[in-house]
C-alpha positions as CSV (number, residue, x, y, z in Angstrom):
1,M,-16.0,-7.2,-1.3
2,P,-14.3,-6.1,-5.1
3,A,-10.3,-6.1,-5.1
4,I,-8.6,-3.2,-2.9
5,K,-7.0,-0.5,-4.9
6,L,-3.5,0.4,-3.8
7,T,-1.2,1.9,-5.4
8,L,3.0,0.9,-3.7
9,Y,6.0,2.9,-3.8
10,G,9.6,2.0,-3.8
11,R,12.9,1.2,-5.5
12,E,13.3,-1.9,-7.5
13,T,16.8,-3.2,-5.4
14,C,14.1,-2.1,-2.7
15,H,14.5,-4.6,0.3
16,L,11.4,-2.8,2.6
17,C,9.9,-3.1,-0.7
18,H,8.9,-6.5,-1.4
19,D,8.9,-7.1,2.7
20,M,6.2,-4.5,3.0
21,L,4.6,-6.5,0.0
22,Q,4.6,-10.3,0.8
23,D,3.5,-9.2,4.7
24,L,0.0,-7.1,2.6
25,R,-0.3,-10.0,0.8
26,V,0.3,-12.8,3.9
27,W,-2.1,-10.8,6.0
28,G,-4.4,-9.7,3.4
29,A,-4.8,-13.6,2.4
30,A,-5.7,-14.2,6.4
31,Q,-7.7,-11.7,6.2
32,H,-9.5,-12.6,2.4
33,L,-8.8,-9.8,0.7
34,R,-8.0,-9.4,-2.2
35,F,-5.2,-6.0,-3.9
36,E,-5.1,-4.9,-6.5
37,I,-1.9,-2.8,-6.4
38,T,0.4,-0.3,-9.4
39,H,3.9,-0.6,-8.1
40,I,5.5,2.6,-9.0
41,D,9.2,3.0,-9.5
42,I,10.7,6.4,-7.6
43,D,13.7,6.8,-9.5
44,E,11.9,6.9,-12.7
45,Q,9.6,10.1,-11.4
46,P,11.7,12.9,-9.9
47,D,8.5,14.4,-8.1
48,L,7.9,11.3,-6.6
49,L,11.3,11.1,-5.5
50,N,11.2,13.8,-3.7
51,A,8.5,13.3,-2.3
52,Y,9.0,9.8,-0.9
53,A,13.1,9.2,-0.9
54,N,13.4,8.8,3.0
55,M,9.7,7.2,3.0
56,I,10.0,4.2,0.9
57,P,8.1,1.7,0.7
58,V,5.2,4.3,0.9
59,L,1.1,2.4,0.7
60,C,-1.3,4.7,-0.8
61,D,-4.8,3.7,-1.3
62,Q,-6.7,4.8,-4.6
63,T,-7.3,8.3,-3.0
64,G,-3.5,8.9,-2.8
65,Q,-3.8,8.7,1.7
66,I,-0.7,7.0,2.8
67,L,-1.5,4.0,4.6
68,C,1.8,3.0,6.1
69,F,5.4,3.3,5.0
70,G,8.3,2.1,6.7
71,R,7.6,-1.0,7.2
72,F,3.3,-3.3,6.5
73,D,1.3,-1.8,9.7
74,A,-2.2,-3.8,9.7
75,R,-3.9,-1.7,11.4
76,P,-4.1,1.9,9.2
77,M,-5.3,-1.6,6.7
78,E,-8.3,-2.6,9.4
79,T,-9.0,1.4,9.4
80,H,-9.6,1.8,5.1
81,I,-11.0,-1.4,5.6
82,L,-13.7,-0.6,7.9
83,L,-14.5,2.7,6.4
84,K,-14.9,1.9,3.2
85,T,-17.1,-1.3,3.7
86,K,-18.9,1.7,5.6
87,M,-19.0,4.0,2.7
88,V,-20.3,1.5,0.1
89,G,-22.6,-0.9,2.1
90,L,-21.3,-3.7,2.7
């Protein structure tokens, strides 16, 4: 399976953001998954700051759909991956 593209919205100094990234990596390794993660600092973009300031970290798929926020949650990731593999026909 190709790398799963995700976007992590957060702040450089946010410990919850670092925790989510670490939890995602550990979970992904256990599932034998690879991720291509784009990190976006919401403090650098006012529209993102307004949208996500009270939610970070926010993990989204490549379409912008929020998969989880605040803390890593494997359930929506499992659902997302299952749907993605069915769509690709794997």
